[in-house]
C-alpha positions as CSV (number, residue, x, y, z in Angstrom):
1,M,44.2,123.9,-9.7
2,A,43.6,122.0,-6.5
3,S,44.6,118.8,-8.2
4,S,47.9,120.2,-9.4
5,Q,48.8,121.4,-5.9
6,K,48.2,117.9,-4.3
7,Q,50.5,116.1,-6.8
8,P,53.8,117.6,-5.5
9,S,52.7,117.0,-1.9
10,M,51.9,113.4,-2.6
11,L,55.2,112.9,-4.4
12,F,57.1,114.5,-1.5
13,L,55.4,112.2,1.0
14,A,56.2,109.1,-1.1
15,C,59.9,110.1,-1.2
16,V,60.0,110.5,2.6
17,L,58.4,107.1,3.1
18,L,60.8,105.5,0.8
19,M,63.8,107.1,2.6
20,L,62.4,105.8,6.0
21,T,62.0,102.3,4.7
22,Q,65.5,102.3,3.4
23,E,67.0,103.6,6.7
24,R,65.2,101.3,9.1
25,P,67.3,98.2,8.3
26,C,70.4,100.4,8.8
27,L,69.1,101.6,12.1
28,A,68.2,98.1,13.2
29,S,71.6,96.9,12.1
30,S,73.3,99.7,14.0
31,R,71.5,98.8,17.2
32,S,72.3,95.2,16.8
33,S,75.9,95.9,16.3
34,S,76.0,98.1,19.5
35,L,74.4,95.4,21.6
36,V,76.8,92.8,20.3
37,A,79.7,95.1,21.0
38,L,78.4,95.8,24.5
39,A,77.8,92.1,25.2
40,G,81.3,91.4,23.9
41,A,82.9,94.1,26.1
42,S,80.9,92.8,29.1
43,N,82.0,89.2,28.6
44,Q,85.6,90.3,28.3
45,T,85.3,92.3,31.5
46,V,83.7,89.4,33.4
47,N,86.4,87.0,32.2
48,E,89.1,89.4,33.4
49,E,87.3,89.8,36.8
50,V,87.1,86.0,37.2
51,E,90.8,85.8,36.4
52,A,91.7,88.5,38.9
53,L,89.6,87.0,41.7
54,L,90.7,83.4,41.2
55,T,94.4,84.5,41.0
56,W,94.0,86.3,44.3
57,K,92.2,83.3,45.9
58,S,95.1,81.1,44.8
59,K,97.6,83.3,46.7
60,L,95.6,83.3,50.0
61,H,96.3,81.1,53.0
62,S,94.9,77.6,52.6
63,E,92.1,78.1,55.1
64,S,91.0,81.2,53.3
65,R,90.8,79.3,50.1
66,S,88.5,76.8,51.8
67,T,86.3,79.8,53.0
68,L,86.0,80.8,49.3
69,S,85.1,77.3,48.0
70,S,82.2,78.8,46.1
71,W,84.8,80.8,44.0
72,N,84.9,78.5,41.0
73,G,83.5,78.4,37.5
74,S,82.9,81.5,35.3
75,N,80.0,83.2,37.0
76,P,81.3,85.3,39.9
77,C,77.8,86.7,40.6
78,S,77.1,83.4,42.5
79,W,80.3,83.5,44.6
80,R,80.4,84.3,48.3
81,G,80.7,88.0,49.1
82,I,80.1,89.2,45.5
83,D,77.3,91.3,44.0
84,C,77.1,92.1,40.4
85,D,75.6,95.0,38.4
86,P,72.8,94.4,35.8
87,L,75.4,93.4,33.1
88,G,76.9,90.7,35.3
89,S,80.0,92.7,36.2
90,V,81.4,92.6,39.7
91,A,80.2,95.7,41.6
92,S,80.7,94.7,45.2
93,L,83.2,92.6,47.1
94,N,82.3,92.1,50.7
95,L,84.3,89.6,52.7
96,S,84.3,91.3,56.1
97,D,84.6,89.0,59.1
98,S,85.6,86.0,56.9
99,A,89.0,85.1,58.4
100,I,90.7,85.9,55.1
101,R,94.5,85.8,55.4
102,G,96.7,87.1,52.6
103,M,98.0,90.2,50.8
104,L,96.0,92.7,48.7
105,R,98.9,93.2,46.2
106,H,98.0,89.8,44.6
107,L,94.6,91.2,43.6
108,N,94.7,93.0,40.2
109,F,92.4,95.9,40.7
110,S,92.7,97.1,37.1
111,Q,90.7,94.0,36.2
112,L,87.8,95.1,38.4
113,P,86.8,98.3,36.6
114,N,83.2,98.4,37.8
115,L,83.8,97.8,41.5
116,V,81.8,100.2,43.6
117,A,82.3,98.7,47.1
118,L,85.3,96.9,48.6
119,K,84.7,95.8,52.2
120,L,87.3,93.5,53.7
121,A,87.1,94.6,57.4
122,N,88.1,92.4,60.3
123,N,90.3,89.9,58.5
124,S,94.0,89.0,58.6
125,L,95.2,90.9,55.6
126,F,98.8,92.1,55.8
127,G,101.3,93.9,53.7
128,N,101.2,97.3,52.1
129,F,98.3,99.3,50.7
130,P,98.5,98.5,46.9
131,P,98.8,101.7,44.8
132,S,97.0,99.9,42.0
133,M,93.8,100.4,44.0
134,A,93.8,103.8,42.3
135,D,92.4,102.1,39.2
136,L,89.1,101.7,40.9
137,A,87.6,104.8,39.4
138,K,84.0,103.9,40.4
139,L,84.7,103.0,44.0
140,T,82.5,104.7,46.6
141,H,83.1,102.6,49.7
142,L,86.4,101.3,50.9
143,D,86.6,99.5,54.2
144,L,89.9,97.7,55.1
145,S,89.6,98.3,58.9
146,R,90.7,95.8,61.5
147,N,93.5,94.1,59.6
148,N,97.3,94.0,59.8
149,L,98.0,96.3,56.9
150,S,101.2,98.4,57.1
151,G,103.3,100.9,55.2
152,N,102.2,104.3,54.0
153,I,98.8,105.4,52.7
154,P,99.7,105.9,49.0
155,T,99.3,109.3,47.4
156,Q,97.5,107.5,44.5
157,L,94.5,107.3,46.7
158,G,93.7,110.8,45.7
159,S,92.5,109.6,42.3
160,L,89.5,107.8,43.8
161,R,87.2,110.8,43.1
162,S,84.0,108.8,43.6
163,L,85.0,107.7,47.1
164,Q,82.4,108.5,49.8
165,V,83.7,106.3,52.7
166,L,87.4,105.6,53.5
167,E,87.8,103.3,56.5
168,L,91.3,102.2,57.3
169,S,91.2,102.1,61.1
170,Y,92.8,99.5,63.4
171,N,95.8,98.7,61.1
172,N,99.5,99.5,61.3
173,F,99.7,102.3,58.7
174,T,102.6,104.7,59.2
175,G,103.8,107.9,57.6
176,P,101.8,111.0,56.9
177,I,98.3,111.5,55.7
178,P,98.9,112.3,52.0
179,N,98.0,115.8,50.8
180,E,96.2,114.2,47.9
181,I,93.4,113.3,50.3
182,G,92.0,116.8,49.6
183,S,91.1,115.6,46.1
184,L,88.3,113.3,47.4
185,S,85.6,115.9,47.1
186,N,82.7,113.4,47.6
187,L,84.2,111.9,50.8
188,A,81.7,111.8,53.7
189,A,83.7,109.7,56.2
190,L,87.4,109.7,56.7
191,I,88.3,107.1,59.3
192,L,92.0,106.6,59.8
193,S,92.0,106.0,63.6
194,H,94.1,103.5,65.6
195,N,97.1,103.4,63.3
196,K,100.6,104.8,63.6
197,L,100.2,107.7,61.3
198,S,102.6,110.6,61.9
199,G,103.4,114.0,60.4
200,F,101.0,117.0,60.2
201,I,97.3,117.0,59.3
202,P,97.5,118.4,55.7
203,K,95.9,121.7,55.1
204,E,94.3,120.2,52.0
205,I,91.9,118.4,54.4
206,G,89.9,121.6,54.4
207,M,88.9,120.9,50.8
208,L,86.6,118.0,52.0
209,K,83.5,120.1,52.1
210,S,81.2,117.0,52.0
211,L,83.0,115.4,55.0
212,K,80.8,114.6,58.0
213,Y,83.0,112.2,60.0
214,L,86.7,112.9,60.7
215,Y,88.2,110.2,62.9
216,L,92.0,110.5,63.3
217,M,92.3,109.5,66.9
218,N,94.9,107.2,68.4
219,N,97.8,108.0,66.1
220,L,101.1,109.8,66.3
221,I,100.0,112.9,64.4
222,T,101.9,116.1,65.3
223,G,101.8,119.8,64.5
224,P,98.9,122.2,64.6
225,I,95.3,121.7,63.7
226,P,95.1,123.5,60.3
227,P,92.9,126.6,60.2
228,S,91.5,125.2,56.9
229,I,89.3,122.9,59.1
230,G,86.9,125.8,59.1
231,N,86.1,125.1,55.5
232,M,84.6,121.7,56.2
233,S,81.1,123.0,56.4
234,S,79.4,119.6,56.6
235,L,81.4,118.3,59.5
236,L,79.4,116.6,62.3
237,Y,82.1,114.7,64.2
238,A,85.8,115.6,64.7
239,W,87.7,113.1,66.8
240,L,91.4,113.9,66.9
241,F,92.1,112.7,70.5
242,R,95.2,110.7,71.6
243,N,97.7,112.2,69.2
244,Q,100.6,114.6,69.6
245,L,99.0,117.7,68.3
246,G,100.4,121.1,69.4
247,G,99.8,124.7,68.9
248,F,96.5,126.7,69.4
249,I,93.0,125.5,68.8
250,P,92.2,127.4,65.6
251,K,89.4,129.9,66.0
252,E,88.0,128.7,62.6
253,I,86.5,125.7,64.3
254,G,83.8,128.2,65.4
255,I,82.6,128.4,61.8
256,L,81.5,124.7,61.9
257,G,77.9,125.3,62.7
258,S,76.8,121.7,62.2
259,L,79.4,120.2,64.5
260,K,78.0,117.9,67.1
261,Q,81.1,116.4,68.7
262,L,84.6,117.8,69.1
263,D,87.2,115.7,70.8
264,L,90.7,117.1,71.0
265,S,91.7,115.5,74.3
266,R,95.1,113.9,75.2
267,N,97.2,116.1,73.0
268,Y,99.7,119.0,73.6
269,L,97.4,121.8,72.6
270,N,98.2,125.1,74.2
271,G,97.1,128.7,74.4
272,S,93.6,129.8,75.2
273,I,90.2,128.3,74.4
274,P,88.9,130.3,71.4
275,T,85.8,132.4,72.1
276,T,84.4,131.3,68.7
277,L,83.5,128.0,70.2
278,G,80.5,129.8,71.6
279,N,79.1,129.8,68.1
280,L,78.7,126.0,68.0
281,S,75.1,126.0,69.1
282,N,74.6,122.4,67.9
283,L,77.6,121.0,69.7
284,A,76.7,118.2,72.2
285,S,80.1,117.0,73.3
286,L,83.3,119.1,73.9
287,Y,86.4,117.2,75.1
288,L,89.5,119.3,75.6
289,Y,91.0,117.5,78.6
290,V,94.6,116.6,79.2
291,N,96.2,119.3,77.1
292,Q,98.2,122.4,78.1
293,L,95.4,125.0,77.6
294,S,95.7,128.2,79.6
295,G,93.8,131.4,80.3
296,P,90.2,131.7,81.3
297,I,87.2,129.7,80.2
298,P,85.6,132.2,77.9
299,F,82.2,133.7,78.8
300,E,81.1,132.9,75.2
301,V,81.0,129.2,75.9
302,G,77.5,129.9,77.2
303,G,76.4,130.0,73.6
304,M,76.8,126.2,73.3
305,R,73.2,125.6,74.4
306,S,73.1,122.0,73.2
307,L,76.2,121.0,75.1
308,V,75.7,117.8,77.2
309,H,79.3,116.8,77.9
310,F,81.9,119.5,78.8
311,Q,85.3,118.2,79.9
312,L,88.2,120.6,80.4
313,Q,90.1,118.7,83.2
314,V,93.9,118.5,83.5
315,N,94.9,121.7,81.8
316,E,96.3,125.0,83.1
317,L,93.1,127.1,83.0
318,T,92.8,130.1,85.3
319,G,90.2,132.7,86.2
320,P,86.6,132.1,87.3
321,I,83.9,129.7,86.2
322,P,81.9,132.0,83.9
323,S,78.3,132.8,85.0
324,S,77.2,132.0,81.4
325,I,77.2,128.4,82.5
326,G,73.6,129.0,83.4
327,N,72.7,129.1,79.7
328,M,73.9,125.5,79.1
329,G,70.7,123.9,80.3
330,A,71.4,120.6,78.6
331,L,74.6,119.9,80.5
332,I,74.9,116.4,82.2
333,E,78.7,116.5,82.7
334,Y,80.7,119.6,83.8
335,I,84.3,118.4,84.6
336,L,86.9,121.0,85.3
337,H,89.2,119.3,87.9
338,D,93.0,119.7,87.9
339,N,93.3,123.3,86.7
340,N,94.1,126.6,88.4
341,L,90.5,128.1,88.4
342,S,89.7,130.6,91.1
343,G,86.8,132.6,92.5
344,P,83.4,131.3,93.7
345,I,81.0,128.8,92.0
346,P,78.5,131.1,90.2
347,Q,74.9,130.9,91.5
348,E,73.8,130.3,87.9
349,I,74.9,126.8,88.3
350,G,71.6,126.2,89.9
351,K,69.9,126.4,86.5
352,L,71.5,123.1,85.3
353,G,68.7,120.8,86.3
354,L,70.0,117.9,84.3
355,L,73.5,118.0,85.7
356,S,74.6,114.6,86.9
357,H,78.4,114.9,87.3
358,L,80.2,118.0,88.7
359,S,83.9,117.7,89.1
360,L,85.8,120.8,90.3
361,H,88.4,119.3,92.6
362,V,92.1,120.3,92.6
363,N,91.6,124.0,91.7
364,N,91.8,127.3,93.7
365,L,88.1,127.9,93.9
366,G,86.8,129.4,97.1
367,G,84.0,131.2,98.9
368,F,80.6,129.8,100.0
369,L,78.8,127.2,97.9
370,P,75.7,128.8,96.5
371,T,72.3,127.7,97.9
372,E,71.1,127.5,94.3
373,M,73.0,124.2,94.1
374,N,69.9,122.7,95.9
375,N,68.3,122.8,92.5
376,L,70.7,120.2,91.1
377,T,68.3,117.4,91.8
378,S,69.8,115.1,89.1
379,L,73.3,115.2,90.6
380,T,74.9,111.8,91.3
381,V,78.6,112.8,91.5
382,I,80.1,116.0,93.0
383,Q,83.8,116.4,93.6
384,L,84.9,119.6,95.3
385,S,88.0,118.6,97.3
386,D,91.4,120.5,97.2
387,N,89.9,123.9,96.9
388,N,89.4,126.8,99.3
389,F,85.6,126.6,99.9
390,V,84.1,127.7,103.3
391,G,80.9,126.6,104.8
392,Q,78.9,123.5,104.1
393,L,77.1,121.9,101.2
394,P,73.6,123.0,100.7
395,Q,71.3,120.8,102.8
396,E,69.2,119.2,100.0
397,I,72.4,118.1,98.2
398,C,73.6,116.4,101.4
399,S,70.4,114.5,101.8
400,S,70.5,113.0,98.3
401,Q,71.0,109.2,98.7
402,A,72.2,108.8,95.1
403,L,75.0,111.3,95.5
404,A,78.7,110.3,95.6
405,T,80.8,113.1,96.9
406,S,84.5,113.9,97.2
407,L,84.8,116.9,99.5
């Protein structure tokens, strides 16, 4: 009985072994075919990359071609400024600071499908931003800063969904920031400063929830700051100064709990300072100077306990200096000159032991100077002229040899 049960089992095992031995050559053959196909595809890609790069080199200025003398042969991985991936395909093109002169439109980006980083900063590139750059589906880092590029930023840029850093500063780009910028969901740094960009900041910018660095300064951007900026929950630095922005500062900025620096200076912003700024407990620098802001400095600003630099000068602010200033123990700069502030200097100012620069001149402040100012032992600059103060400076401030005063 036992012997009759073993026979079917042994027969089944033999069949399985026979099937495996018959399939192995097929499996091996399949793997070999895949490797051959992969190698073939890789070789074709490399050949196209070589063609694209050498064509671009041939269109550059003669001195640039000399700089790229290593660009010859069929192995781009050994060429200047190029790094390859493990399959020998071009992954990075870095020719920053190489005195390259020419146009980007002569570079066929569709033949560089595996490019991850393109860094051509501080050269003499000119002409328009080529829309064909949208073919770089794997690109994570694009740096074309400090060149002479011009024209509009193309809408096609929104298709670069892998992009993490977009650095186009110090060029001559014109026109608006395209709405499609909101599609770059992985973007951590958007650096478009020092151009001639105009138009509004698109509301779609609020979709950039991974963005940490927003640098739009030194442009011709108009219109309001979109309230959607409050959705940019990762934002650390927002530099929008030296533009033509108008309207109110959106209260939604107060949602940005990670924000460290906010610079909206030298614009045409109006209305009051939103009380919600008091929620920015991590903010170290707040620059709102040279605008048209009005109303009082809100008491809530005392919630900005990490603030080091506080500059509100050259606005139309009224009312008193809030006593909540005493909560801002990290302050080094407190600059409020050229406003319409009134009332006395609050005695709580004496709690600012790190304060180095105090500028309150050209206001309507008055009364006696509080004796608590004697505690400002770090003070090196104090400017109080063109106000209505009575009495004298506290004695210990007057005896400071490091102090520069404007009374």
